[in-house]
N, C-alpha and C positions, 0 to 999 in steps of 0.2 A: 317551225314557221307556221302561221295560221292557214288553214286549209281556206283559200280565199273564194273559191267556188261556192261553199256554203256559210262562210262567216265573214264576208267583206266588210261589213259594217262594223264589226268589233275590232278589226285588224289595226295596228298602229299605222301611221302615215308612213312611216319609214319602210314598212313592209310593203304597203301599197305601191310606192314609188319602185321598189325593187322588182315587183312584179310586172309593173309597166315597162321598165326597162328592159327585162328579160323576156317581153312580150307574152307573158303568161296571162295577161290581161290586157285590154287597151284602156287608155285615159277614157275614152268616150263611154266604154262600158261602166267604167267606175263612176263617172258622172251620173249616168242614167240611173244606176241602181241606187245611189243616194237620193237622187231627186225623187224617185218612186217611193222610196221609204219615207221621206219627209211628207210627200203628198198624201201617202196613206195614214201616217201615224201622228203627225203634228195637231191635226184638228182637236184633239184631246189634251196636248200640252200647251200650245200656243207658243212655241219657243221662237218662231220666225215670225216677223213682220212682213218680210218680203222674200220670197224665194226666186234667185235670179237664175232659172234653169236655162234660159237661151244664152246667157253670158257664160255660164259654165261649161255648156256643151261646146259653144264656140272655141273656148279656150282648150277644151280636151281634144277636138278636132286638130286644132294646130299643132298641139304637142304631139299627137300620134303622126302626123305628117312629118313633123322634125325628126322625130325618131326614126322612122322609115327611110328618110334620107341620111341618116347617121350623123345629124347635127346635134350639138350640145344642148342640154337642156338644164332647167335650175334645180336648186336643191328640194323644191316641192313640187316637181314635175308631176302633175296629175293628182295632187293630194287635195282633197276638198277643205277648204277653211271657210269658217262663217265668220261674219263680221258684225260686231255690235253695231247697233244702228246710230250710235253716236259718231261714227266715223264716216266721213265723206266717200261716196263712191260714184264715180264719173258714170252717168246714164243710168244708175240704179237710185230708186227712192231711197232717201235717206231722211228720216222723221225726227229722229232723237227721241222718239217716244211722245212727240208734242201734236197736238191737233193743229196748232198752228203751222206746222211744216208738213202736214199729212200728205201733201202732193210734191214737196220738194224734190226736185232731181239735179244734184249738183253737176257743175260743168268740168271738175277736177276730183281726183283721187286725193285723200289723205295721204301723208307721207308713208304711213303704215301698209295702207292697201297698195300703194304703188310698188313697196317692196315685196308684197306677197306676190303680186302679179308679176314682177321682175323675175321672181324665183319660179315662176310658172304654177303657183297655186291656184286651185279652181276657187273662184269666188262664189260660193254655193248658195249665198244668200245673207240677209241682214236680220240678225238676232234681236229679240225684244228687250227694251230697256225702259224703265220708269222716266218719266219726262226730264230731259237734261240730266239723266243720272243721278236724281236728286231724292231717292227715296229706297229704302232697303228691301222693298218689295217690287216685283217686276209688274206693276200695275198702272193703268194710264187709260187715255182716251183713243188711242190708236187701234187697240186691239184687245181682246179679253185677256185677263191677268195670265202670265206664264206660270204654270203650276210644277210641282215637283214630280219627276218621273217615278220616284219611289212610291210616292202617295199623292194623288191628285187632290186631296184635301188640304194639302200644306204649300206653303211658298217654297219656289225655287231660290229665293233670296233676291239680292239686288246689289248694286244696279246692273251687274252682268249676269243676270238670272237666265235670260234666254240664252246667253253663250254656254253657261254651265249645263243647263239642261239639254242643250242640243248635243253636247259631247256625251252626256250621261246615257242619253236615248240612243246613241248610235247613229246620230244623224250626221256626222263627221268626226274625224279624228282630232281636229284642231280647231279652235276659236280664240278670235281676238278680242280681249277684254280691256277694260280700264277700271281704275281703282283709285280713290282718293280717301278711303277710310274703311276699307274692306270689301270693295265691290267686285273683285276678282276672288279674293279668298273666302268670302262668307258663302256666296253662291256654290264654289267649288266644294266646300265642307258639307254643305246641306244636300249636295247633289252626288257626292262621292267620287269627285275628280280631283285633279292635280291642278292648282292655280298659283302661278309664279307672279310676286310682286318684285319688278326690278327696282333698285334703290334711285333715289332722287336724281334726274338728269341723265340716267343710263340710256334710257330710250327717249328720243326727242318727241316733243309734242307739236304737232302741226296738222290741222285739217280736221278737227272735231268740234262738237257743240259741247260746251260747258266744261272747260278745264279750268284748273286753277294754278297760281305761281308755285307754290310751295308743296303741293300735296298729290296732284294728279300724276299717275303712272299709266303705262300702257304694256300689256304683257299677254302671255299665251295661257289658255286652258286646254287641258289634253287629258288623256288617260295614260300616257306614256311619257318617261321623262326625256328620253332622247328626242321625241317629237318636240316637247316643250323647249329643249335646248336649241333645237334647229330653228324653230321660229324666233326665239330670243336673239339668237346670232344675226338673223337678218334684221331685227327691229333695232337692235343696240348700236348699230353705227352712228357717229355723229352727224349733224346737220347744220347747215347755215340758216336754215329755216327757223331755228329755235336758239335764241340767244340764251337760252338758260341751260342747254344740255351740255353734258361733258364733251370735250373735244378730242380725248383720246380714243383710240380704237379699243374695242372691247376684246377681252381675252378669248381663247379658243374654248367654248363652252363644252364641246364634245370630246376633245381630245383626254381630258382626264376624269371623264365621268364616270369610269369603272374603277377609279384608283381608291375607292372604299373610304371608311372614316377612322381607320384604327389610328389611335394616338389623339384624335381631336379632343379638346375639352369642352363638354356640354354643361349648360346651366338649364335649370328649370324654374319657370317663371308661373306663379300662380296668385292671382289678385285675390288676396283675402278679403279685401273691401267688398266684394261682390258674392262672397260664398254662400249667402243666404238667397240670392237670386238666380243661381244656376242649379242645373240638375247634377247631384253629386255622383249619380251613376256614369254620366258623360265624362265629368272630369277624372274619375277614377279610370274608366277606360282609356282615355287618352294619355294619362299618366303612365299607366301600364304600358302601352305601345311605345312610348318615348324611352322609357327604361329599358326597353328591349334593345335599344341600340347600344347599350353596354355590351351586349353579347357579340357585338360585331368589332369590338376593339376601341371603342370610344370610351371616355372616361367622364363621369360626372363630377363637378366640382362638390365641395362638401356643403357650402351654404347656398340656400336657394336664393335666386335672383329676385331683387326687389327694385320698384321703380318709384318715384314719387310722383304719381298721377294728379295730384291735387292741382285743378285748374286746367288740366289739359284737355279734357271735353270741351270747355268754353272756349278755350285758345283755337281749337280745331274749327269750332262752329264759326267762330269770326272770321277765320282765314278762308275757310271753304265758301261759306254762304256770301261773303262780300265780294270775294274773286269772282264768283259765278254771276252775282249781280252785276258787277262792273263789266264782265265780258259779254253778258247776253240779257241778264234780267232786267236791267235799268230800262232798255229800249222797249221791252214787252210790258213791263209792269207800269209804266207811265202811259202806255197806250190803252184806253178803256176797252176797246174791242178786243186787243190781244189778251189784256188780262182777265177777261170774262172767259176766255177759252182755256186758260191754265188749268192744270189740275189743282185740286185744293191744297196738296203738300207743296207744289211748286210756288203757287201763290202766297203760301204761308211763310216759305223761306226767303222770298224776295221781299216781303214786307218788313220781316224781321232785320234781313240785311240793310235795308234802306234806313233803319234808325240807328245802326252803328256808327259811333263817332270815329275820328280820326285817332283820338287818344286811345280808345278802345282797340283799334286795329294796331296800333303802335305797342300796347301792352301784350297783344297776343303774339306779335313777332318776338318780343323780349321773351315770353314764356316758352315759345318754341326753342330759342336759342339755349335756354337754361335746361330745357328737357333733352335736347340733343346731347348736352354734356353728360347728363345723368345715364342716357343710354350708352355712351361711350365708355364710361367708368365701369359699367357691367362687363364690357367685353376685354377689359384688361386681364381678367381672369379666365374668360370663356372664348372659343372660337365660334360657337354658336349657342343661341339661346333658344329653348323648346318651350312651347306653351299650348293651351287649347287654341284652336283658331276661334271657336266660341262655346260657351258652356252649356249648350243645350241642343237638341235636334231641331230641324226646320219647324217653325211653329205653325200650327194650323191656322189657315187664313181667317176664318171667322172668329179667332181669339183676339185680334187685334184690329184697332181702328185703321180707317182710310187715310189719317195724317199721322198716326202715332210714332213718335221716335223713341227707340228703346235703347238708352246709352249702354245697358249692359250687354246688348247684342255686339257692339263695336268695341268692348273694353280691351279685347287683345289685338284687335286689328289696327283701329284708329292711330294709336300710340307709335306703331311703326310708321305710318305715313307721316306723322308729325315729325319724328325722328329723322326721316329721310332714308331708312335702313332697307335692306332687301329682305325678302321673306317668300315662303310658299306655304299653302295648304296642302298637306299630303292626306290622302284617304288612309285611316287609320283602323277601320272597324264600323261595327254597327251597334247601336243601342236601340232596342224596341223596334228592330227591323229598318230604322233610317241611320244614313251614314253619318260618320263624325270624322272631324279633321285635326291632325295634328300641325301645328304653326312651327316653322323652321325659320329662324331669324338670324341675319348676319350683317356685318358691318357693309358700309357703302362699297360698291364695286366688287363685291364677293358673291355675285350671283353664281358664279361656278361652285363655289362651295356648297351653297343651298341645293343646287342641282346634284352635286355628288352624295349629298346626306339623303336627298330624295331617291336617288338611284339605288343606293345601299339599302333602303327600306324596301324600295320596289322589288329588289332581287331576294330579300329575305322573307318577305311577307306580301306577294303579289296582291294587288288590289282589283285586278280586272276579271277575276273569275266570276264574281257575281254581278249580275246585269239586272236591271229594273225589268219588271213584267209589263209593258206598256202596250 
């Protein structure tokens, strides 16, 4: 077990909880030490928009009192959890990265935050996001851009860039993120942490800025698979507040975590159409890591997995941009004062969405349905499909424009959102000193299988030993 006296900031959440329950450390001490670390080091990373020190300390003191009285506490008792600033937090500033909402303080929690609180997780603060989660870099007008803990010249990714950077930097073992095209997995790969994308409808959506009907998911970012499974277990319960969520109870994500992957059929997906636009060394390193799973008893199918991705990026753009415009963008874009306050990339997206016709939206829905069928066909011969999370390391910030969209960046992640499948980005090594990620994809409602694969990889090739020098 980690020596918490010297290494608390790098301990997994479940170890922190065990130490609190056995009174080797108090929840108040845990909160204090994480707050002090963030205050001392985040000025160079900008992972947080808002540090909720008073809230976290109040929660911690209440947990310590309950433990002293012998009262039960929740599954996250005393574990710091950061919240992406798209999610409402009662009494804590929630900006969604927008200057328009720079002083917005919600009167209620999102469903996800309420569940973290009910499990006694400490709400340590609100992590940085681009405006309404609409950009792949975590840059906007609320705070300086969130940079990568491994190299401050590079992006932390987006839109859950602050969440991934906070976990990678030892600012907390768990973060709540969201993902409509790669926003959990891409920052996780760039920052060297684990990011889990639940399948469509598995985690209810309620209480955030900028979600979509078909694509948006909410999931955990962590350094430890057990931690990710614990948080996902809380998030995945059905809710009457979301008419599109699954109504069945989720399986037990922790009970089979150590069952291994022996006998599973694995497929490898590599998009040859973008081979000239990615880093061959990165692809080679990720494929080598993926092939290592065969040493754990899994079997690779003979033929490589292929998907017909023609028109997929365009369909995704229509569904994502138009849904965000309908939910939030229309009221802001049509208000001249609000429109001037928008970031260039958000304003550009809303302007594009405004021009989309009903016929174009209908065709995008049909293309999505066709693509789901192609995804389903691949899994007739595979239990899991493996791929790169992205084909290069985190880009240098100055090398890309302030509104530049890079379809190659999301080539492997966006398709999974469109199909509605489950996935995770697993840290699988370094190229040129920067982290890279292996994506594991499973059919809908098979998050337990994704976590099992991640756990098998974690045990065979631990990824927590290397830490960024911040």
